[in-house]
C-alpha positions, 0 to 999 in steps of 0.5 A: 713260633720257634726260632733257633730253639726259642719258642714264642707264642701269642695267646687269647686270639679267637680264630673262627674254625674253619678259617683262612689266614695270611701268615707273614714273615719279614716285612708287613707292608701294611704295618711294618715298613722295615725289618733287619736283613735275615736269612730264613729257611725250613718254615713249619706251620703246625696246628693243635691237630698235629697238622704240619706244613714245612716250607724248605724255601729251596726255590731259586727264582720266581715269587712262589714258595712250595710246601714240601709235599707240594700241596700248599703254595705261598708267595714272596716279595723282593727275594734274593734266593740264597741257593743260587750262590751254591751253583753260580760262581761270584767274582769277588776280585781281580788283580795282576801278578807275575806270570808264573806266580805261586798261589796258596790259601791262608785259611786262618786269616782268610787270605789268598796268597800270590807269591811272585818273583820277590813280591807277595800279594795278599787278597783278603776274602772278608774285606776284598782288599789287596795288599802288596809288598816286596819280600825276598821269595826266590833267588832266580826266576820262577819256572812253570812248576813254581808252587806255593803252600801256606803253613799256618802252624809256623806262619810260613809260606813254602815256594818251590820250583823243580828243575827247568830243563830249558835252562831258564831256572834252576830248582829252589825251595824258599821258606818265607816267614810272616814274621820279620825274618829273612827268607831261607832259600836252598837249591835242592838237586832235582834233574826232572822238571815234573811239570803239572805234578800234584802236591800235598802238605800234611799239616799233622806231620808237617810233611810236603809230598809231590806226585807224578808230573811230566818231564824229559819226555816221560810221565811220572808215577814217583812220589817225593817228600821234601826233607826240611832239615837237609833241604833235599827231595827224597823219593818215597817208595809206596806199595799196594795198587799200581798207579800209572804214570801221569801229569795233570793229576791233583792231590788233596787231604784224605779221610784220616791224618797222614793220608791224601787222595790222588785223582785222575790225570793224563798219561799212559801205562808205560810213561813214554810220551811217544806211546800216546796218552790216556785220560784217567778218571780214577781215585787213589788213597795214599797212606804216608805212614804205611807207604801204601797206595789203594785204588778206590775206583776207576770209571769210564770218563764222563761225556765231557773230557776234562782236566783237573786243576790244582786243589782237591777238596774232601767233604767228610760229611758227604763223603765226596771230593770236589775238583775244579776242572777244565773242559777240553772242548770249551776250556772253561772251568767248572766244579765237579763232584765225585763220590769217594766210595762209588765214583758217582759224578756230577757237575755242581757249578756254572762255568767260569770262562777260561779260554787261553792257550798259554802253558802258564795259565792255571787254576786253583781250588781252595776250601774255607770250612769256617765260612762254608765257602769254596774259592776258585782262583784263575791265573790267566797268563799270555805268552811273552807277557810278564804279567798275569791276571788273577781272578778270584771267585766264591761259591757257597757250600755245599755246591749243588747241581743244576737239577737241584737248583731248579727243583721247583719249576714255577711254570709247572704250577697250575690251578689244580695245585692251588686248590690245596691252598689252606694257608697262604704264606705271604711275603716269605723272606727267603734266604737273604730276603732283603726287605730291610734293604729294599725299603731303606733303598726306597726311603733313604737311598741305601744300596740293595744287594743285587739279586743273584742271577737265575741262569748261568753267567754265560746265559745258557742253561746246562740242559740247553747246552747238552741239547745244542752241543751234542757229543757222540757217545764213545764206543769203548769196544772193538773201536778205533778213534782217529779224531783227537787222541789216537785211541784203540779199544779191544773186545773187552773194552781195554784201551790198547793204544799204548801197544802201537809204537810210532811206526806201527801206528803209522802203518795201521793208519796208512793202510786203514785210510787206503782200505775204505770206501771201495779202495783196494789197499796200498802196495808194498813199494808205496808202503815202504816209500811212505814209512821208510823213505831213507832206507834201502830196499833190503833194509826197508823190507826187514823193518817192514816185515817186523812191523807187519808182524807186530801189527798183526799180533795187536789186531788179534785183540780186535774182533774181525779186524785183520791186516791182509795181502790181497791182489798185491796190496796191503789192506785192513779188512773189518766187519760190521762190529768194528767202529772207527770214528773217522770212517763214520764221519766220512759216511755221514759227510758224504750223505749230507753232501748228496741231500738237498736239505741237511736240516732234515738229517738232524740225527746225522748232523748231531752225530757228525758234530759230536765226532768232530768235537773230539778234535782234528784228524790225528794231530800228532801226524801233521809232521809226516810228509805222507799225511799231508795230502790226506789231511788236506782232502779231509779238511776240505771235505768237512769244511764244505759240510760245515759251511753248508750247515751253518746258515741252515742252523742259524736260520733255524734259530739255534745259536748255541749249535752255531757256536759249536759248529763255528768252533769245529770250523776253527779247528780246521781253519783257525783264520776262518772268517766264516767261523768268526762271523757266525760265532760272533752273530750267535754270541750276540744273539745270546746276549754275550756281547763281551764274550763276542768282543773277546773272540773278535779281539783274539782273532785280530791278534792271531791274524796280526801274528800270522800275516804281519798285518791288521785284520779288517778295521771293522768294529764288532758291530760291523 
């Protein structure tokens, strides 16, 4: 036997040939009652004839272990499967902080730093203890963009905020020493708050950079460096590939010193907020020595749109990056992996529940390479609440996908496979098999480490979620999307929504909604009255003609889509190769209205759910007076359809699909008691009583705020 390179042997044993043997690692119940805690993997059994059998021990549940060729099987007693810690986040600490505290990681001392208004908290990863102490951190109140960075070389924490145009705060930059030195606070001039920017501290050059962000109704693609000597921000000009203005982007250490990655974000080509937003899934490399930007790749967005949080971790061995991302549909957080060279994407963790609407709520990702661990820090903030809840989670590296976790499905093992059983590996103590703890618990009452769960924390496997919560596959050619963000794709698949100015977009939507289902279009007078009610007839005519010309020019990029004037009406005509998500949803809804048993239209129901999950109809149009009646009719139609589907789906014992439908119904009516009832029943059926309680509590709170009275005094059970 070879353990950690050391060979151990036992001679003089006569074993008949052929024979069978039980080879036991760990505790032999019949002989040795206790063994120390141990981690075991890659057990190889070899004989003199060079027959070898490798047991990687990468199972995640059950009592069966598999030989690499899946010819042999062994059994295990009382395992704690270490591989689960590479997929399931473990919550290791919770505490409170200031609502807009900055969060950093002290890697040498393994401490999470939370910097608030003249208060610092340190959470020790090893001891799981929190230490709080008063320390001057800032001369004014922290704003939305307050961030913290720890510099281990100088044992300093940098805490800064850019300008808050609301007048709540001013720009500051604080240097907080670990030693008994006063905090240095300066007020560098900065006129733009740049909320949700990316930041990167280059340890080698001791330089701090920020990129992107949002402020003054503009997305930014500018890069700034902080001048520590003069206490000022200075713009740095980068050449090379163009990176569009964006916010909600994230930066992290690159492959060589003086380089950093920038990933994704939300923005558009022009930077102007009024021209809409695109969700970017791309990766850039910034070279700070040559001041060059290189675009590594850009790919179509994954099926579930997400927004990256703060912190990008680069794995040089696997040549990939890790990002903690917020799913736009569920608002939960999970870890995503992207290949640096190809952009290949995978989700490599379960979800962390993170459902909040407060702008101050955020999340961070940190890497601890010495202990081979990743940390997710979630800051839950609430409007008008001076305190935030901080939750700290740990994940063993390298993280793995759900498919890798469930590589071995013990349910598939059969008697035929067991026919190859030459050896029985009995009692294999796999990856933190705590035999020692097990027997001490029985004999001495000691605590045994809890077995890691074999299913995600929310009780729903990834595969099950994808089945029960379908999302429509986006059509990215000759298509228009009206649910959620307004999007237009030309015949080449390019996103051209930015070309639609506010009035052009209104005209296009208004005419399109009067051009389907046998409608003849909209008259000139009505068109002018809806879009330019304050203008004179002459003035409206001039503006209308200019807008029509612009719209017709844009529509030339779509195939078979035209703005025409027929029978004194303006109308959008289109062919079968034109796709519009709203028109598709209308057709499905009307079909479901007419059928007696919608459950028989399973594929159509899935399509409809996927479409409605994108969001409400043109949410940026709600303040247009002409849009009011259209939205009311739209909402009423789909509310009726969903309320018709919910009891059917519930009767079919599909609780996850019930949750999806309930959330869609909530998007139409945030105070829908029907949605509340069905969602809570479904969550309880899945064993998610705590989550159901939080849904109920939030509903009560919003009901109180909206109506000024308490919701029904029912308990959750009622």
